[in-house]
C-alpha angles and dihedrals in degrees: 000000000000121000109210125218092261091052098256116134132223125193137184118065097243092049088051092049091052093048095052094039095050108126094016133105087256088082114054118237093210109093095222091047091048089052090050088051090055091044089059091045089055089046090053091055097042110027105025116027099047088060107031101036093044091047090049091049093051092048102035105032104024098036096232099291112204089240091065102036095098090050091048093053092045090058094056098079092050093047094048088049091054093048089049092053091048092045092052090051093048092052086068103040139022093238134022094263097035131274097347131076111241135177088264087067090050094049094048097041090059096075099017096066090054098039092115085070086068096047099268115135106220090189084081089063111057095169091055089050092052089045092052088053090050090053094047087051095059110113092234096050116127117183125220116270 
């Protein structure tokens, strides 16, 4: 949640990204490319985060409790499918929407670059690995502490 200067609150990570990126190059001006950016943001929420983030939470923060092992293993196919879709797209373009970094890349980078902490082997996804390096190479990149 972000509390704005006037006291209003904004929640949901992708809404917050959109709010702060409004008017910048992180949101394409081309109508079709903007729609593709939103397509990837919806993909992140529906097809990526529910698998990769949850598996990471179970492994990294809960320590793989017996009560969640079945769930953890059931998340692996969906997470790998999401990573495969991303890897295929990134074989064609430098970023998810094309040649420019957008908030879709930022949103998907968040859990993708630490997907190994949820049991996902990123060495199977060379285009994702290259994409992660391109993002890390951005002059405004700040890694997590």
